[in-house]
N, C-alpha and C positions, 0 to 999 in steps of 0.2 A: 356360736353366735349366729342368730338368724338374720334374715334380710333386714328386718326393721331395726334390730340392734345395730347392725352394720351401718344403716342409714343414719341413726342417731349419732354414732361415733363420727361418721363423716361430717355431720352437721356441726359437731363441736369443733372439728378440725377446720371446717370452712369459716366458722365464726372467728376463730383465732386468726386465720389468714386475712379476712376482711379487715379486722381491727389492726392487724400488724401492718398492712400495706401503708396506711397513713400514720400509724401510731408509733411503730417501733423506733423510728429515727428520733421522734420527739421524746418518747419515753426514756431514751438513752441520755437525754440532757438532764443534768442535776436539777434544773429548775422545774422539771416536769415529774419528779418523783412523787408518787402517790396521787397522780391526777386520775380523773374519772372520765371515760369516754361518754360524752353527753350528746344526744341528738335534739332534745327539746326541753325547754323549761317554759312552763306556761301556767296561767291562772291569774287570779282566783277563779275557780269553777267548782263544779260538784263532782264527787266520786260517783261514777255511773254503775259500779258493780260491787258485788260481795257485801260483806258485813258492814261496811261504811257507806253504803249506797245513800246518795243524797247529801252526804257530808261535804261542807265547804272545805276545799283543799287547794293546794298548789301541786303541780306535777313536775317531776324530774324524770325524763325518759332516757335511759342509758342504752348504749349500743351493744349488740351481741346476744346470741341465744344458742343454746345447745340443742334445741328442738327445731323441727321443720314441719309444724302442723299444717295440714293441707288447707285449712280454712283461716290461717293466721291473719288477723286484721292489722298487724304491725310488722309485716314481712320486711319493710324497709330497714328494720333494726338489725337484720341478719343476712339479707340476700345481696348486699353490695350496692343496692340502688340508692341508699342514703349515706354512703361512706363520705361523700363530700360535705355532708352536713355535720359530721362528727367534730366536736370540740373537746380538747383535753383540758379539763378544768380542775383546779384545786377545790376542796370543800369551801374555802373562803370565797372563791369566785362564784360558786353556785349560790351561796348565801347572799352575796351582794346582788346577784341578778334576781333571786327570789324577792328580796326586799324592794328592789327597784320596781318590780312588777306589782307586788302585793302590798307594799308598805306595812302598816300595822293592822291590816284587815284580815290576817290569817293566823292560825295557830296550828296548822296541820299540813304536812307535806307527804305526798304519795310518791314513792320511788318505783318506777315502772320500767318496762323494757319492751321487747326482748326478755331476757332473764337477768335481773339485777344480781342474782346469786352467783353469777360468774365472776363477780368483781370483789376481790378481797378488800380492796381499798375503799369500798363504800362505808366501812366502819367509821372512817374519819368524818364523813358527812353526817352519819347518824348521831355521833357523839357531839358534833358541833351544833346540830339542830336541838339536841337536848339541852345544851348550854343556853340556847336562846329560848328555852321553854316552848319549843315546837314539837308537837307529837308527830310521829312518823308511822307510815304504813308501807308495807311491801307485799307484792304478790309474786309468787314463783310456783313452778310446777313441782318443787321438792326433789329435784334431781342432783343438785350440788349444794352441799352444806357449807355455810360460813358462820363462824362464831358470832359475828356481829348481829346475826338474826336474834340472838338472845337479848339484844339491846333495843330492838324495834318494838314500838307500842302495839301495833296491829299487824299480824302476819296472816296473810291468806295463802294457804297451800292449795293449789289448783292442779291436781293430777289430770292428765289429758286422756279423754275417752277414746274408744276405738276409731271414731270417725277422723281423729287427728292423724292417724297413721303412725302414732308413737306408742311405745310400750311403757308400762309403769313398772318400776322396780319396787315391788311391795316391801321387800326387806328394808330398802332405803327409806321408803315412806314410813314404815314402822318406826324407824330411828328418828325421823323428823318429828312425828307425833309425840314420841317419848320425850325428846329434848324440850319441845315447846310446852308440853303438859307439866313439866316439873320446874319450869323457871319461875322465880319469885323475885320481888323487888320490895325494898323497904318504903319507898316514897312514890311509887307509881304502880299502875295495874296493867301488866302486859296481857294481851288477849290474842287468840288465834282461832282460825276457822278453816274449814274445808269448803271448796267450791268446785262443782263440776258443771261444765258447759254441755248442754244436751242438744244434739241435732236430730237424733233418730232413736228408735227403740233400743238398739244395742247400747247407745250412750246412756239411756235411762237405766238399763239393767246394770251397767257399770257404776252409775251413781248409787244404785241400791247396794251393790257390793261394797263400795267405799263406806257408805253409811253403816252397814252392818258390821264392818270391820272396826269402825271407830264410833260407836254409838253415843259416846259422851262428848264428842267434839261437835260444836255448832256446825250445821251443814246447810249450804246454800246451793240450790240448783237453778241454773240460769239458761235462758234460751240462747242458742247460737245464732250468729249472723252469717249466712253462707255467701252473701253478696256484699263485698266490702268497698265497692267503688261503682261509679257510673249511674247511681240512682238519685233522684231528688229526695230531699229529706222527708216530705210527706209520704212518698212511696215506701221508703224504708220503714217509717213508723207504722204504716198500715200493714205491711207484710209481717213485721215483728210482733205487733200486737195480736195478730191472728195466731202466730206461732206460740206466743205466751199463753193465750187462752187454751190452746190445745195441750200445752205442757201442764197447765194447772189441772185440766180434766184427767190427764194420764196419772199425775201424781196422786190425785184424790182417790184413785181406785186402788192404790198399792198399799198393802198392809206393812211393807217393810220401809215405809216412808212416813211414819207418824209424827216425827219430830224434825221436819225440814222446813226451810223457807224457799219459796219459789219466786224468782226474781226475773224481771226483764233486764235488758241492757239499757239503762235509763238514758244515758247520753245520746244513744242512737235514736231514741224516740223524739228527742228535742232537736238534735243537730244532724241526724243522718250519719253519714260516714266522714264527716268533716274532721280534719286533724286539728290538734292544738286547742281543743275545747274540753 
């Protein structure tokens, strides 16, 4: 095991510890069986990233992540700084809050993190939302498989590039792509895609590698945001639009990226680094 792999294992352990500090006593109570550690529920708003960019949605942000990306824009989900905000909620509690916020004005919920795939119990929420005729979307790095992924309408697998400081288990990623490629449903259409965030030339090369490995999977390449706090929204937008222009120019020159979509991080162009939008 190399130093990066050791760091990723330590991050999994640390996430478990952070969640356990406030959660284990409550989870031991029968009334909390199957609860989900939730940090934020908000919306309606738009999805700012990936294949559903611009889509009207509600958000449920869960706590915990097995990665420690150097540029993470939601480190409060795993570094302990947000532990006092964690609520242990049943799927029915989450639905009630979603409906209170959004009423009948939404039909789509994005489950975000952290890494939601750490939580086996999220399957209950996914099934409840389907009963309510609500489409679901999840983004994950593809490091931990859960069978409820097969029930999600829109799955974005976002393996992390070199700038993150994390390693990609390609064998595991192969398995994710295989399982998501073969799922079928009689009365709905499940979709999935790959997304790579790009900060530098090595990241772009990594995105090319991923696209060549899975050429039939829809591929989205997105600009990274290296400064996640302390800037006014117009300054964030100006900086990221320049990065977006540069990324477009770089992708246009590459022969190994003929069937990709190049995206900005849309919500940061509108609201900067503001949370809960």
